[in-house]
N, C-alpha and C positions, 0 to 999 in steps of 0.2 A: 861912262865908266870911273868917272869924278862919286856917281851917284851912287853906284854899285860898292864904290869902294870904301867911301861912310856910310853907307848899310848894313858893310863887313865885316868894318869895326865897330858901331855897336851892335849886332851879335853877337859878335867875341866877346865884349865886354857882358852883357848880357848873362853872358854863357859862364862867364866866369864869375861873375857879380851875386850868380842863383846859389850855389851852393854855400856861398857865407849868409846871405840873406834864409835859407833854409834853417841853419841852422842857430843862427837868432831869435827862429821864427821858435821851434821846437823848444828849447832851453835857457830859461833865466832865471839867475842864478839870484837868492834873496839871502839876505845877512838876517841872522836871529841873535847874533848878539854883535852889536856895536861896537864897544870897548868903555862904556863913559857909562853904562847905568842895566840895572838889572829889570829893568821893569816889564819883558817878557816871561820872567823867571818866577819862580816858587822856590822854596827851599823846603823839601819834604819832612816831614819830623817822622825818623826811621827808629828812633828813639836809641839814646849816647850819638849823637851825629855831633859830628866839632863841627868850628864855627866855618861860612862861611860867609867870604868879602868881595867887595869888587877894589883890585887898588890895582896900578897903571898900567890899565887898560886887560887886564888878567882876573878870573874868578875865581880865587881862591877855595876849595875847599881842605878843611881842616882837618884833620885826625882826628879820626872817631870809636867809640868801641865797636860797632861795627861799618853802620853805611853813610857814610855824607854825600850830600849831592845835590841836583837842581832839578824843576821839572819845569818843560815849558807848558806856559800857561792857557795855551791858544786851542781853539780845536777849527787850527787853517791849515791842517800842514795834508800833502800828500799821503794818503795809502802803499800808492803803490809807482812803480816804473819814476823812481826819482835815486838821488846823490844826496846823503851826507857826509857833508865833510867837517874838522873838523882840528884843533891841535892840543896838546896835551902834555904833560911833563909831570915824572912822580917827583917830587923831593925830600918825601921821610915814609917807609916802610915796604913791606913786602909783598907787593899785592896789585890785584887790579885799581888804577889811579884815574881812569876815563871810561868803566864801560858806559857803552851806550844802550837804551834801549829804546828801539824805535818800534813805528808802525809796518805790518806787513798786513797788505790785504783788511780783514774784519780781527785781525791779532795784534802781536807783538813778539817780537824776539830783542834777546841783550845778543852784542859781540864785546866777549871779555876780553879786556888785553892788560896778561902780567897778573892769571885770576893761578890761586890754588898754590899760590907759595911765593908766585912771582914770576913764570914761566908759560903756563899756555892761555893759549891764542885761541877761542873762537867761538860759535854761537853755541846760548842757552834759550830755547830747548828747542831738539827737533826730535820728533813723536818722543818726549818726555825726560829722552835721554843731555844732558849738560854738556857743555862743551866740554868739558874734561876726560868724556866715555863717546861722543862719537864723529860721524866720519868729518867733522872740521878740526879736531885736534889739532895743535898746532905748538912747539915751541918757541918762542923766541925771550931771547934775554934782552932784558931792559935797563939801559942807565939813568940814575938817577939824574936832576935837574938839565936833562936832556930835550931839547924839542921834538916831538914824534907826529907827524900828518898822515890823520884816519881817512879814510872812506869809505863808508857801506853803500852798497847799490840795490837795492831792491827791485824786479821785477815780475814778469809774469811766472817764469819758472826757476828764475836763481836770487841770492841770496849771495853777495863776491862782497868781499873788502880788501884792503890793504893798508900798508904802513910803509908809511913815505911809498918808493915809489916800488913795493914790492906785492903782488898778490900774496893772500895768506889765504882765504876763504872763498872757496866755488862748489856752493852747497848748489845742489838741484832740490828743488824741496816740492815737485809736483805729486799731490799726492799725500803730501804727510802733516803731520798735524806740526805748526810752529806754535810755542809758547815762551815764556817767561818763570822765571823761579818765583816764587811767591815775595821774596825779600824785598825784589825791584817790582811791584803791584803801582810803587809813590810816583813807579819816575815813570808812569805811561802818562799820553803818548808818548810823549817824548824826555828822556834827561840824560842826566850825566854824572856816574854814583864812583865813591872810590872805596876801598874798603880796605878797614884798617890801616889807611895810611892818606896821607896830606897830599894833595896835586892842584897844577895851575892851570887854565883852562881855556884858548879863544879862537876866537876867527870859525865860528858855529855858520854855516851857510847849507842848505837845503838846494837843490836845483831840481824841477820835475823834467824827465826823458819821454822823447818824443814817445808814443806806445807804439 
């Protein structure tokens, strides 16, 4: 009886632990910015860009004539089945302040936060149509000097995006052409940029997802 009870207990423990072990095996979050250095990042020369600096654990992108940004140096990122997360705030300006350009299979896409005068949110581009005009277009009011949490998820069939805990993009990309605007080519394979705005960014992380 005691042996049976012990066996039953160990079986129960194993069954309860298995989902946790499986979760650990399928995902491992990797930080791309430790708050101490910008060793993993370049500052692309868009032309007329503002100053980029590291201070108090955040990357500051100064307001430029057009784009200011940072681009990840290495070629070691997943191109599918992953999540990208970051935190950012706009400190000056009226346009997007931490738009992310990221890999999507054999191409790239951009998630725009506050473009076209400060409120447009969406993906650029789907079948050649920008975030301001395609099926992902949303309008969100952003407050200056407020930190926002962003997440983009790329899978075989979809690109999804969240602002804080609210989902703002749920795009089916099967059979569609995914691309970026020419202005952010220097942000590939992964980059963040601000348009005529100054911004701060921190806590950049990537998490592979199980297929």
